[in-house]
C-alpha positions in Angstrom: 207.7 195.1 218.8 206.3 192.5 216.7 208.8 191.2 214.1 206.8 191.7 210.8 203.8 193.1 209.4 202.3 189.6 209.4 202.7 189.2 212.8 201.1 193.0 213.0 198.2 192.0 211.4 197.7 188.6 213.4 197.5 190.2 216.5 194.7 193.2 215.5 192.9 189.7 214.0 193.2 188.1 217.5 192.0 190.9 219.2 189.2 191.3 216.6 187.9 187.9 216.6 189.4 186.6 220.4 191.2 183.5 218.6 192.9 182.9 216.1 194.2 179.6 214.4 197.3 178.3 212.5 195.2 176.7 209.9 193.1 179.6 209.0 196.1 182.2 209.4 198.5 179.9 207.0 195.0 180.1 204.4 195.0 183.5 204.7 198.6 184.9 204.1 199.6 181.9 201.9 202.3 180.4 203.9 202.9 177.1 205.5 201.3 176.1 209.1 205.4 175.8 210.2 205.9 179.8 209.3 202.6 180.9 211.3 203.4 178.8 214.1 206.8 180.7 214.6 204.9 183.9 214.0 202.3 183.0 217.1 205.3 181.9 219.2 207.3 185.1 218.8 204.1 186.9 219.6 203.5 184.4 222.6 207.0 184.5 223.8 206.3 188.9 223.5 203.7 187.8 226.0 200.9 189.7 222.9 198.9 186.4 222.4 198.9 182.7 224.6 199.3 180.1 222.7 196.1 177.4 222.6 195.7 173.7 221.0 195.4 174.7 217.2 196.0 178.8 217.6 196.1 181.5 219.9 194.4 183.9 222.2 194.5 187.4 223.3 195.2 186.4 227.1 198.0 185.9 229.9 196.1 184.1 232.3 197.5 186.0 234.9 196.3 189.3 233.8 193.1 190.1 232.0 193.5 191.9 228.7 191.9 195.5 228.4 188.2 196.0 228.8 187.6 197.8 225.6 189.6 195.2 224.0 186.9 192.9 225.6 184.3 194.5 224.7 185.2 194.2 220.4 185.6 190.5 221.4 182.9 187.9 219.7 180.3 190.9 220.3 177.6 188.8 217.7 178.1 185.8 219.8 177.4 187.8 223.3 174.2 189.5 222.0 173.0 186.1 220.9 173.8 184.9 224.5 172.5 187.9 226.2 168.6 187.8 223.8 168.5 183.9 225.4 170.0 185.0 228.8 167.1 188.2 229.1 164.2 185.5 227.8 164.5 183.8 230.7 164.0 186.9 233.1 160.6 187.5 233.7 159.3 191.0 234.2 158.4 192.5 238.0 162.2 190.2 238.4 164.9 191.1 241.3 168.4 190.7 239.3 171.6 191.0 240.4 174.5 191.7 237.5 178.5 191.7 237.5 181.0 193.1 236.1 182.0 192.1 232.5 180.9 192.6 228.6 178.8 190.0 228.7 176.9 191.0 231.5 176.6 194.3 229.7 174.9 192.5 226.8 172.3 191.5 228.8 171.7 195.0 230.5 170.9 196.2 226.6 168.8 193.1 226.0 166.6 193.9 229.5 165.8 197.4 227.9 162.1 196.2 227.3 161.4 194.5 230.2 159.4 195.9 232.9 159.4 196.4 236.4 162.6 195.0 237.4 164.8 195.8 240.1 168.3 195.4 239.2 171.4 195.8 241.8 174.7 195.9 240.1 178.6 197.1 241.0 178.9 198.0 237.4 178.4 202.0 236.6 178.2 200.7 232.5 175.1 198.3 233.4 173.5 201.0 235.3 174.0 203.6 232.3 172.5 201.5 229.9 169.4 200.2 232.0 168.6 204.0 232.8 167.2 204.0 229.6 164.4 201.7 231.1 162.1 203.4 232.6 160.3 201.0 234.7 163.4 199.7 235.8 164.5 200.6 239.2 168.6 200.3 240.0 170.3 200.1 242.5 174.3 201.2 242.3 176.2 199.2 244.6 178.7 201.0 246.9 182.8 200.6 247.2 185.5 201.1 245.4 185.5 202.7 241.8 187.5 200.7 239.5 188.4 202.9 236.5 189.5 200.5 234.1 186.1 199.0 233.6 183.5 200.5 235.6 183.6 197.9 238.5 182.3 198.7 242.0 184.5 196.2 244.6 185.6 195.8 248.0 184.0 194.8 251.4 181.7 197.9 251.2 180.3 196.0 247.9 180.1 192.8 249.5 178.1 193.9 252.6 175.7 195.3 250.7 174.9 192.9 248.5 174.1 191.0 251.7 170.9 192.8 252.3 169.3 191.5 249.3 167.6 187.6 247.9 168.0 187.9 244.5 165.7 186.2 242.1 168.2 186.0 240.1 171.8 186.6 239.5 173.8 187.2 236.0 177.1 186.6 236.3 180.1 186.7 233.0 183.8 185.4 233.9 187.4 185.8 233.0 187.1 181.7 231.9 185.8 178.6 232.5 188.4 175.3 232.9 187.6 172.1 231.5 186.5 170.6 235.1 183.9 173.7 235.3 185.3 175.6 237.6 184.2 179.7 236.7 187.9 181.5 236.7 188.8 185.4 237.7 191.1 187.8 238.1 190.6 190.3 240.6 189.5 189.0 244.3 187.5 191.4 245.4 185.6 191.2 242.3 184.9 187.0 243.0 184.0 188.1 246.7 180.9 190.4 245.5 179.8 187.7 242.9 180.4 184.7 245.1 178.5 186.5 248.1 175.6 187.1 244.8 175.5 183.2 244.6 174.6 182.7 248.1 171.6 185.3 247.9 170.2 184.5 244.6 167.6 181.8 244.1 168.6 181.3 240.7 172.1 182.1 239.1 172.5 182.3 235.2 175.9 182.7 233.7 176.8 184.1 230.3 179.9 183.1 228.6 181.2 183.2 225.2 183.4 180.2 223.7 186.0 181.9 223.9 185.9 181.5 228.1 186.6 177.9 227.4 189.9 179.1 225.8 191.5 180.9 228.4 192.6 180.9 232.0 192.4 182.7 235.4 194.3 182.2 238.4 191.2 182.6 240.7 188.1 180.5 241.2 184.6 182.0 242.0 182.3 179.0 242.3 181.9 175.5 240.1 179.3 175.3 236.9 177.7 172.8 239.9 176.8 175.3 241.7 175.0 177.5 238.6 171.5 177.4 237.7 172.1 177.6 234.0 174.9 178.4 231.6 174.3 180.4 228.6 177.0 180.0 225.8 177.8 179.9 222.1 180.5 177.6 222.5 180.2 173.4 222.2 181.0 172.1 225.7 183.3 168.9 226.4 181.5 165.7 226.6 182.7 165.1 230.5 181.7 168.8 231.4 178.5 168.2 229.7 177.8 165.0 231.4 179.0 166.8 234.8 175.9 169.6 234.0 173.7 166.9 233.7 174.5 165.3 236.5 174.8 168.7 238.5 171.3 169.3 237.8 172.9 173.0 235.7 170.7 173.7 232.4 173.3 174.4 229.4 171.3 176.8 227.1 173.4 177.0 223.5 173.0 179.6 221.0 
């Protein structure tokens, strides 16, 4: 339960935008920043929000937020990222795409591509790309995760091992300040890690909210990635590291 109507509104706004700021909320509700900080602290204590510098986000760092809520977060930014990523994929390419709302956005931007071979462990991506009649779609076998349409497990890993992809398009739950890509599900990470090893080029799609979140498990480092597509601003240190790693950063 939330303790007042303002906190209920703040929670809904955070779910819609992904992040709320103390200054922005104080201006919106015409109250002091101290009042907003108390509201955010109350919501954080109840496990509804996670405090970050200057505000709060909707993620605990231990359990991911619901998939439908993630679909609503920063959909404009995800579309812009997806457009740039899709532009980097030529016709006739073989592509692996993993579970995530950002990778789903990329799938929508691939509907006009021709003669793609797409392997995915995401039922949602398969359904999206079914509208592209020149795209051959291979759905990796395994255990269905009903919460998000993902397919995971040892069978999925073994199937992915059979391919050598031109590109992998991968999403993640968070990116740490040292450049590690993070997620919540070890079985999902096994699939993504296998795809990375079996790809000539690895492209990560991650909006700015991913730099404000935490998750407990490591997928890989940006050092293992060919290109990062984002609408966020990387720190100077992380940009320098990406440059030294040879990781291209494409900011939309």
